[in-house]
Structures are given as C-alpha cells and as structure tokens.
C-alpha positions as CSV (number, residue, x, y, z in Angstrom):
1,M,0.0,0.0,0.0
2,A,1.4,3.3,-1.0
3,G,2.0,5.9,1.7
4,G,-0.9,8.3,2.2
5,E,-3.7,5.9,1.0
6,D,-6.5,5.4,3.4
7,P,-8.6,2.2,2.8
8,F,-11.1,3.5,5.3
9,G,-11.6,6.9,3.7
10,C,-15.0,5.9,2.3
11,L,-16.4,4.9,5.7
12,K,-18.5,7.2,7.9
13,L,-16.3,7.1,11.0
14,A,-16.7,9.3,14.1
15,S,-13.9,11.7,14.8
16,Q,-10.8,10.1,16.2
17,E,-9.4,13.3,17.7
18,C,-10.0,12.0,21.2
19,L,-7.7,9.0,20.4
20,N,-5.1,11.2,18.9
21,S,-5.0,13.6,21.9
22,L,-4.5,10.7,24.4
23,D,-0.8,10.8,24.8
24,R,-0.3,8.6,27.9
25,R,-1.4,5.3,29.4
26,T,-3.8,5.2,32.3
27,V,-5.5,2.5,34.3
28,C,-8.6,0.4,33.6
29,P,-11.5,1.6,35.8
30,K,-12.3,-2.1,36.6
31,C,-9.0,-4.1,36.9
32,Q,-6.7,-1.1,37.5
33,Q,-4.2,-2.5,35.0
34,S,-2.2,-0.1,32.8
35,R,-4.1,0.5,29.5
36,K,-4.3,3.0,26.6
37,Y,-7.7,3.7,24.9
38,F,-9.5,0.6,26.4
39,C,-9.0,-2.5,28.5
40,Y,-8.9,-5.6,26.4
41,T,-9.7,-7.9,29.2
42,C,-12.6,-6.0,30.9
43,Y,-13.9,-4.5,27.5
44,V,-14.3,-1.0,28.9
45,L,-12.9,2.4,27.9
46,V,-10.4,4.2,30.0
47,A,-11.9,7.1,31.9
48,E,-10.5,9.7,29.6
49,L,-12.4,8.4,26.6
50,E,-15.7,7.7,28.3
51,G,-18.6,9.3,26.4
52,K,-16.2,10.3,23.5
53,V,-16.2,7.0,21.6
54,P,-19.1,6.0,19.3
55,K,-21.4,3.2,20.0
56,V,-23.1,0.9,17.5
57,K,-26.4,-0.9,17.8
58,L,-26.5,-4.2,16.0
59,P,-29.6,-5.9,14.5
60,F,-28.8,-9.2,16.2
61,K,-26.7,-10.5,19.1
62,V,-23.0,-11.6,18.5
63,D,-21.2,-14.2,20.6
64,I,-17.5,-14.5,20.2
65,I,-15.8,-17.7,21.4
66,K,-12.1,-17.0,22.0
67,H,-9.5,-19.6,22.4
68,P,-7.6,-19.2,25.7
69,K,-4.3,-19.1,23.9
70,E,-5.3,-16.0,21.9
71,V,-3.4,-13.0,23.2
72,D,-6.0,-10.5,24.5
73,G,-4.0,-7.5,23.6
74,K,-3.6,-8.6,20.0
75,S,-7.2,-9.7,19.3
76,T,-9.6,-7.3,17.6
77,A,-12.6,-9.0,19.2
78,A,-12.4,-6.4,22.0
79,H,-13.1,-3.7,19.5
80,A,-16.5,-5.1,18.8
81,A,-17.3,-5.6,22.5
82,I,-16.5,-2.0,23.3
83,I,-18.2,-0.4,20.4
84,A,-21.3,-2.5,20.6
85,P,-21.5,-3.4,24.3
86,E,-25.3,-4.1,24.3
87,D,-25.0,-6.8,21.6
88,V,-21.5,-8.4,21.7
89,R,-20.3,-10.9,24.3
90,I,-17.0,-12.6,24.4
91,Y,-16.6,-16.1,25.9
92,T,-13.2,-17.8,26.5
93,Y,-13.2,-21.5,25.7
94,P,-14.2,-23.8,27.3
95,I,-17.0,-21.5,28.3
96,I,-19.5,-21.7,25.5
97,P,-22.8,-19.8,25.4
98,E,-26.1,-21.8,25.5
99,F,-29.0,-21.1,23.3
100,S,-32.7,-21.6,24.0
101,D,-33.6,-21.8,20.3
102,P,-30.7,-23.1,18.2
103,S,-32.8,-22.6,15.0
104,K,-32.3,-18.9,15.5
105,V,-28.5,-19.1,15.7
106,V,-25.9,-19.3,13.0
107,I,-22.1,-19.7,13.2
108,V,-19.6,-18.2,10.8
109,F,-17.7,-21.3,10.0
110,P,-17.1,-23.3,6.8
111,G,-18.9,-26.5,7.9
112,L,-20.4,-29.0,5.5
113,N,-23.8,-27.3,5.5
114,A,-22.4,-23.8,5.1
115,L,-24.4,-21.3,3.1
116,S,-23.7,-17.7,2.0
117,L,-26.2,-15.2,3.5
118,E,-27.7,-14.9,0.0
119,D,-28.4,-18.6,-0.1
120,L,-29.6,-18.6,3.5
121,S,-32.2,-16.0,2.4
122,K,-33.2,-18.2,-0.5
123,K,-33.5,-21.2,1.8
124,Q,-35.7,-19.1,4.2
125,H,-38.1,-18.4,1.3
126,G,-37.9,-21.9,-0.1
127,L,-36.0,-20.7,-3.2
128,L,-32.7,-22.6,-2.7
129,K,-32.6,-25.1,-5.5
130,G,-30.8,-28.4,-5.2
131,K,-28.0,-27.3,-7.6
132,D,-27.4,-24.3,-5.4
133,K,-26.9,-26.2,-2.2
134,P,-23.3,-26.8,-1.2
135,Q,-22.2,-30.4,-1.8
136,N,-19.0,-30.2,0.2
137,T,-17.8,-26.8,1.4
138,E,-14.5,-28.1,2.5
139,K,-13.6,-28.5,-1.2
140,T,-14.6,-25.0,-2.1
141,Q,-13.4,-23.1,1.0
142,T,-9.8,-22.3,1.9
143,I,-9.3,-21.7,5.6
144,T,-5.8,-20.7,6.8
145,P,-4.7,-19.7,10.3
146,E,-4.0,-16.1,11.1
147,S,-1.3,-15.3,13.7
148,T,-3.6,-13.8,16.4
149,D,-7.1,-13.4,15.2
150,T,-10.2,-15.1,14.0
151,E,-10.9,-17.8,11.3
152,N,-14.0,-17.3,9.3
153,G,-15.7,-19.0,6.4
154,R,-15.5,-17.3,3.1
155,E,-17.3,-17.8,-0.2
156,E,-14.7,-18.6,-2.7
157,K,-17.0,-19.1,-5.7
158,Q,-17.8,-15.9,-7.6
159,D,-19.2,-15.0,-11.0
160,N,-17.0,-13.1,-13.4
161,T,-18.5,-9.7,-12.5
162,A,-17.9,-10.2,-8.8
163,A,-14.3,-11.4,-9.5
164,Q,-13.6,-8.3,-11.6
165,E,-15.0,-6.0,-8.9
166,E,-12.7,-7.7,-6.3
167,D,-9.7,-7.2,-8.6
168,V,-10.4,-3.5,-8.6
169,E,-10.8,-3.5,-4.9
170,K,-7.5,-5.3,-4.4
171,Q,-5.7,-2.8,-6.6
172,S,-7.1,0.2,-4.7
173,G,-6.8,-1.5,-1.3
174,E,-10.0,0.3,-0.2
175,V,-12.9,-0.9,2.0
176,R,-15.6,-0.5,-0.7
177,E,-19.3,-0.7,-0.3
178,P,-20.8,-3.7,-2.0
179,P,-23.3,-2.9,-4.7
180,L,-27.0,-3.3,-4.0
181,K,-29.1,-5.3,-6.4
182,K,-32.1,-3.1,-5.7
183,Q,-32.4,0.3,-4.2
184,R,-35.1,0.4,-1.5
185,T,-36.2,3.3,0.7
186,E,-38.1,1.3,3.4
187,E,-36.4,-1.1,5.7
188,R,-37.5,-4.7,6.0
189,V,-35.8,-7.1,8.3
190,S,-36.8,-10.8,8.1
191,A,-33.6,-12.7,8.9
192,P,-33.9,-16.3,10.0
193,F,-31.5,-15.8,12.9
194,E,-31.2,-13.7,16.0
195,R,-27.7,-14.5,17.1
196,V,-24.4,-15.0,15.3
197,I,-21.3,-16.8,16.6
198,F,-17.8,-16.0,15.6
199,I,-14.7,-18.0,16.6
200,D,-11.7,-16.0,17.6
201,S,-8.7,-18.2,17.2
202,T,-6.2,-19.7,14.7
203,W,-7.4,-22.5,12.5
204,N,-5.4,-25.1,14.4
205,Q,-7.0,-23.9,17.7
206,T,-10.4,-24.0,16.1
207,H,-9.8,-27.5,15.0
208,R,-8.8,-28.5,18.5
209,I,-12.0,-26.9,19.9
210,F,-14.3,-28.8,17.5
211,T,-12.5,-32.1,17.8
212,T,-12.2,-32.1,21.6
213,N,-12.9,-35.3,23.6
214,D,-13.4,-33.3,26.8
215,S,-16.6,-34.7,28.2
216,K,-17.3,-31.5,30.1
217,V,-17.9,-29.5,26.9
218,K,-18.5,-32.3,24.3
219,A,-22.3,-31.8,24.3
220,Q,-21.9,-28.0,23.8
221,I,-19.4,-28.5,21.0
222,D,-21.8,-30.9,19.3
223,A,-24.5,-28.3,19.7
224,L,-22.3,-25.7,17.9
225,L,-21.6,-28.1,15.1
226,S,-25.3,-28.7,14.6
227,L,-25.9,-25.0,14.0
228,Q,-26.4,-23.5,10.5
229,C,-23.0,-22.5,9.2
230,V,-22.5,-19.3,7.3
231,I,-19.7,-18.2,5.0
232,L,-18.7,-14.7,4.0
233,K,-17.9,-13.4,0.5
234,N,-14.3,-12.6,-0.2
235,H,-13.1,-9.3,1.4
236,I,-9.6,-7.9,1.6
237,T,-8.2,-7.7,5.1
238,H,-6.3,-4.7,6.4
239,F,-5.1,-6.5,9.5
240,W,-1.5,-5.5,10.3
241,R,-0.8,-8.9,11.8
242,H,-1.5,-10.8,8.6
243,Q,0.4,-14.1,8.5
244,R,3.1,-14.4,5.9
245,D,2.4,-16.4,2.7
246,K,-1.4,-16.5,3.4
247,P,-4.3,-15.1,1.3
248,D,-5.3,-11.5,2.0
249,T,-8.9,-12.5,2.2
250,F,-8.6,-13.9,5.8
251,L,-10.1,-11.3,8.1
252,A,-9.5,-10.1,11.6
253,T,-12.5,-10.8,14.0
254,V,-13.9,-7.3,13.9
255,E,-13.5,-7.1,10.1
256,A,-15.5,-10.4,9.8
257,I,-18.3,-9.0,12.0
258,Y,-18.3,-5.8,10.0
259,Y,-18.6,-7.5,6.7
260,F,-21.2,-9.9,8.0
261,L,-23.3,-6.9,9.0
262,R,-22.8,-5.3,5.6
263,E,-23.9,-8.4,3.7
264,F,-26.8,-8.8,6.2
265,H,-27.9,-5.3,5.5
266,D,-27.9,-5.6,1.8
267,I,-29.7,-9.0,1.8
268,F,-32.1,-8.8,4.7
269,V,-32.7,-5.1,5.1
270,G,-32.3,-4.1,1.5
271,V,-32.2,-0.3,1.7
272,V,-29.2,1.8,0.7
273,Y,-26.4,1.4,3.2
274,D,-26.0,4.5,5.3
275,G,-22.8,3.8,7.2
276,R,-24.6,2.7,10.4
277,Y,-22.1,-0.1,11.2
278,D,-18.9,1.7,10.0
279,N,-17.9,2.7,13.5
280,L,-17.3,-1.0,14.4
281,L,-14.0,-0.3,12.6
282,Y,-13.3,2.8,14.7
283,F,-10.4,1.4,16.7
284,F,-9.3,-0.9,13.9
285,S,-8.9,1.9,11.4
286,F,-7.1,4.1,13.9
287,M,-4.6,1.4,14.8
288,F,-4.1,0.6,11.2
289,Q,-3.1,4.2,10.6
290,I,-0.7,4.0,13.6
291,V,0.9,0.9,12.2
292,Q,1.3,2.4,8.7
293,K,2.9,5.6,10.1
294,S,5.3,3.5,12.1
295,K,6.3,1.5,9.0
296,Q,6.7,4.6,7.0
297,E,8.9,6.2,9.7
298,K,11.1,3.1,9.9
299,G,11.4,3.1,6.1
300,R,12.5,6.7,6.2
301,L,15.1,6.0,8.9
302,K,16.4,3.0,6.9
303,D,16.6,5.1,3.7
304,N,18.6,7.8,5.6
305,K,21.1,5.2,6.8
306,D,21.7,3.6,3.4
307,P,24.7,5.1,1.6
C-alpha cells in the first residue's frame, strides 16, 4: 500500500481526535491495569475516553468464542465488544454460550452445511434449488490460520463480474461498499436468525476446539456443530498482523463482524447502506493508521542510513 492511502476513507467514522489527543497510558477503571484507549480484558474504555467514543447498535446478538491461547491485547474481538456493548459478548473457551432456540442461531464457519447469506435468504423463502446447495464446502473453501485473530468461512465461488470487482478492490486497497441489487427506501428485516457466533482463534486452535474429547464440553461443541454454518464473501483484510504467505482474504475478527453486517444489511434489510455499522472499525482503522505511520517512519530511517 502506497503511503498516504486510506482504505477506510469511504467509511462514515466518528472523529478520532480523542484518540489522537490521548498521549499517555492510564488504568482500567475495573481491573486497575495499565491501559491505553481501552481495557482488552474488561472490555471498557479508559476514563479519559468515556462518552467520547461512538457506540453501534446491532440488529442481532453476537457471541465471540475466543481460544484461551489467543493474546487478549492482539485480538480485535475487544473492539466489537467495546463499540457494541449491548449486543456483543466474548466467551473464553471452554466457556460456551447456551441457546434456548438453536434454530435462531448461525455460526460463521465453513462447515459441511455452510451457506452464504444470500443462499440462506433463498432457503428461508424456499427458493434454494438443489444445484445451489453446497455439496462439500471443504472443497470450495480455503481456511488458513491467522497469527492472532479469527478464522471465518469465506465464499470462494464468484461469478466473473464479482471477481472483476474484487480485482479492482484489491488494486485500490480500499474498503468498498458492495453494490445493492435493488435500491429500496423502506427497511424490512426478516432474517432467519437472531444470534451469530464467531470463533476468535487460529485455524489449528479452532480444529482442536471442534474435535475435543473433553466430556465437560463435548455436548456443547456438538450443539455448535449442529448450527447452521454461514460463510462470507471474499473481502480484503487490512489487519496488520497478517500471516506471511497466506491469502489476503482472511479477516480479523472485527472485520469479519463488520462485513457480515454489511452483507446482512444488503440482503435482509435491503435499503441503501447509510454507514450505520462503520464505527465498528473505529479502533481498527485508527490502529491501522498508527501501524502504517510506524512502518513509514522506519522506512525513512532506513533510507537515511543507506549510503
């Protein structure tokens, strides 16, 4: 990415001046540990930012199951919990949330019954034809571990138009708004789910979770595996801890939640997207810029040292 480019420039983000002006670490109001911006274990803002950071209301509940070996300070799951505190909960495995009605829950994971949100909508209305149903998603999905963040299903199969649009997006490196098939002015929400589960871990850790023989959690794991699996379309990640030699379509946790919401809005709400979920990337976009500036500064220092 060339210096000066902002892949988040098209998003409707709240002012980050309060973050820029915070020049020192402080303590978490709950655990009293040294933090800057927010506490990644208590999922609360530091006192200096209280009331200054935007909040986002989600159309469904989000449960994030985090592997215990995931480093709290490096996971972006905390971003979602802080920006959408009413709707996001984080559980550390082996603690797994229970659901009163599993038929209203989906999990973002490339299981054998995985569907895109578009196909899930077709299924809801009895329009999913046999040829459209996934025969074996493991053959059409590529899941690769990230160094510190989530593993999420992705829809690899695209028509030529979608593939061309993605090529343009790759070249620009921007977070682009997906096109709407129809422009509507009245909202309609008729999703077949009320809760969405994301797994915050590397692929190897996810595999160990789902293949556990621990009798204490086996029943709950089996319940997770029986849920409707959902896969995302391909989106380009801007996560700065991207693992070497891996595809750039593997997203950080908060990116996956954001893109799920975008796809959900286009398919199940149907009106022109108005930026209502953009602030989920409030901290993510800010930290991305910090990392980019640090890289540019290191590059300048190296250039000055070279003869």
